[in-house]
C-alpha positions as CSV (number, residue, x, y, z in Angstrom):
1,M,-30.4,44.4,26.1
2,Y,-33.0,47.0,27.0
3,H,-30.5,49.8,27.4
4,Q,-32.3,53.2,27.7
5,T,-30.9,56.2,25.9
6,G,-29.1,58.5,28.3
7,L,-28.2,55.8,30.8
8,S,-24.7,54.6,31.0
9,K,-23.9,50.9,31.2
10,R,-21.2,50.5,33.9
11,E,-20.3,47.4,35.9
12,G,-22.8,45.3,34.0
13,R,-25.8,47.4,35.1
14,E,-27.8,49.9,33.2
15,I,-28.1,52.3,36.1
16,H,-25.2,53.2,38.3
17,A,-24.9,55.6,41.2
18,D,-21.6,56.1,43.0
19,S,-21.4,56.4,46.7
20,S,-21.9,60.1,46.6
21,S,-25.2,60.1,44.7
22,S,-28.5,58.3,44.7
23,V,-30.8,57.3,41.9
24,S,-34.6,56.9,42.1
25,V,-36.0,54.9,39.2
26,K,-39.8,54.5,38.8
27,Y,-41.9,53.1,36.0
28,C,-39.0,52.1,33.8
29,N,-38.0,48.9,31.9
30,V,-34.6,48.0,33.2
31,E,-32.6,45.0,32.1
32,D,-31.8,42.7,35.1
33,G,-34.3,44.6,37.2
34,Q,-34.2,47.7,39.3
35,T,-35.9,48.5,42.6
36,G,-38.5,51.1,42.5
37,V,-42.3,51.5,42.0
38,G,-43.6,50.1,38.7
39,N,-40.3,49.0,37.2
40,I,-40.2,46.0,35.0
41,D,-37.6,43.8,33.4
42,S,-39.1,42.7,30.1
43,D,-38.1,42.6,26.4
44,P,-39.4,45.9,25.2
45,C,-40.4,44.4,21.8
46,F,-39.0,47.2,19.7
47,A,-40.3,47.3,16.1
48,D,-36.8,47.2,14.5
49,K,-34.0,48.3,16.9
50,N,-31.3,47.3,14.4
51,N,-32.6,50.0,12.1
52,G,-33.4,52.6,14.8
53,D,-37.1,52.0,15.0
54,Y,-37.9,52.0,18.8
55,H,-41.6,52.0,18.5
56,L,-43.2,49.3,20.7
57,K,-44.9,46.4,19.0
58,S,-48.6,46.2,19.6
59,Q,-51.5,43.9,18.5
60,A,-53.6,47.0,18.6
61,G,-51.3,49.0,16.3
62,R,-48.0,50.8,16.2
63,W,-46.7,53.6,14.0
64,E,-44.5,52.4,11.2
65,P,-42.4,55.4,10.1
66,A,-41.3,54.1,6.7
67,G,-44.8,53.6,5.5
68,Q,-46.3,56.5,7.5
69,S,-49.1,54.2,8.7
70,W,-50.3,52.1,11.6
71,V,-49.5,48.4,11.5
72,I,-50.6,45.4,13.6
73,D,-48.0,43.2,15.3
74,A,-48.2,39.6,16.4
75,A,-47.0,40.6,19.9
76,T,-47.5,43.4,22.3
77,S,-44.8,45.1,24.4
78,H,-45.2,45.0,28.2
79,C,-44.1,48.7,28.1
80,I,-47.4,49.7,26.6
81,D,-49.6,51.3,29.3
82,A,-46.9,50.7,31.9
83,G,-45.8,54.3,32.6
84,N,-46.7,56.2,35.7
85,P,-50.5,56.0,36.1
86,G,-50.6,59.5,37.6
87,C,-49.0,61.2,34.5
88,P,-51.2,62.6,31.8
89,L,-51.3,60.7,28.5
90,G,-50.0,63.7,26.5
91,S,-50.7,63.3,22.8
92,E,-51.1,59.5,22.8
93,P,-53.9,58.2,20.6
94,I,-57.3,58.7,22.3
95,D,-58.8,55.2,22.8
96,V,-61.0,53.6,25.5
97,N,-58.2,51.1,26.1
98,N,-55.5,53.6,26.6
99,L,-55.4,54.1,30.4
100,R,-51.8,55.0,31.1
101,I,-48.9,56.6,29.3
102,N,-46.5,54.1,27.5
103,M,-42.9,53.7,28.6
104,G,-40.2,54.5,26.1
105,A,-39.2,57.1,23.6
106,Y,-42.7,57.5,22.1
107,G,-44.7,57.5,25.3
108,G,-46.9,60.6,25.4
109,T,-46.7,61.3,21.7
110,A,-49.2,61.0,18.9
111,I,-47.3,58.0,17.5
112,A,-47.2,56.0,20.8
113,S,-48.2,52.4,20.2
114,K,-51.9,51.6,20.8
115,T,-53.2,49.6,23.7
116,P,-55.0,46.3,23.2
117,A,-58.4,45.8,24.9
118,N,-58.2,44.7,28.5
119,W,-54.4,45.1,28.5
120,R,-53.6,46.6,31.9
121,S,-55.4,48.1,34.9
122,L,-55.0,51.7,35.8
123,A,-54.7,50.7,39.5
124,N,-51.9,48.1,38.8
125,L,-49.4,50.5,40.4
126,T,-46.7,47.8,40.6
127,N,-47.0,46.6,37.0
128,D,-47.3,43.0,38.0
129,W,-50.6,42.4,36.1
130,I,-52.8,42.1,39.2
131,V,-54.3,44.7,41.6
132,D,-53.6,43.4,45.0
133,A,-52.2,44.3,48.5
134,N,-48.8,45.3,46.9
135,D,-50.6,48.0,44.9
136,L,-52.6,49.1,47.9
137,K,-49.3,49.5,49.8
138,V,-48.1,51.8,47.0
139,F,-51.4,53.7,47.0
140,V,-51.3,54.3,50.7
141,N,-47.7,55.6,50.5
142,Y,-49.1,58.4,48.3
143,W,-52.3,59.1,50.3
144,L,-53.1,62.8,50.5
145,K,-50.1,63.9,48.5
146,N,-50.3,66.7,46.0
147,G,-48.4,67.4,42.8
148,E,-47.8,66.3,39.3
149,C,-47.4,62.7,38.2
150,I,-48.1,61.1,41.6
151,P,-48.6,57.3,40.8
152,A,-51.7,57.0,43.0
153,D,-53.4,60.0,41.4
154,L,-55.6,57.9,39.2
155,N,-57.8,60.7,38.1
156,R,-54.8,62.9,37.4
157,N,-56.1,66.0,39.3
158,E,-52.7,66.5,41.1
159,K,-54.0,65.1,44.5
160,V,-54.5,61.7,45.9
161,D,-57.9,61.4,47.7
162,F,-61.1,59.4,48.0
163,S,-61.9,59.8,44.3
164,D,-58.6,58.0,43.5
165,F,-59.4,55.4,46.1
166,T,-62.8,54.8,44.4
167,A,-61.0,54.2,41.0
168,F,-58.5,51.9,42.8
169,A,-61.2,49.9,44.5
170,E,-63.1,49.4,41.2
171,D,-60.0,47.6,39.8
172,W,-59.3,45.5,43.0
173,R,-58.2,42.0,42.1
174,W,-58.5,42.9,38.4
């Protein structure tokens, strides 16, 4: 189960909206899937969920609270570098491999799990591990939009323009 804190599990689904409300879910890991840009359905690879450690496993390193140190795992969570590409990294460890904010409780923090080399493309807007026409469709839907955390704002300057398209094109078919 990938149950996210704060979401209620009703009718066998993690996210439920009754007929009088709507829910927009983007860049989340949801068990059994959820429509929305960048959503995934993958084992989050928590370090030790049975003991309350929800750090994401990483072959590049994850924070181990008991030992107050970074440890290397045999596997890497697909939630690493899978957050909204238009959102700032916050306090995540500065690293040439860290292109996007992590999903999960520690995304954007100084103890966010580290990103392995060549892990994910910034322009992979759909989180399907390839930059293709599906990502271009998402990019075009945000063309010339302004604001914070716009998925196609690849340079994170709060507007989607030709500089973002240049970054997108460099990763085409990555």
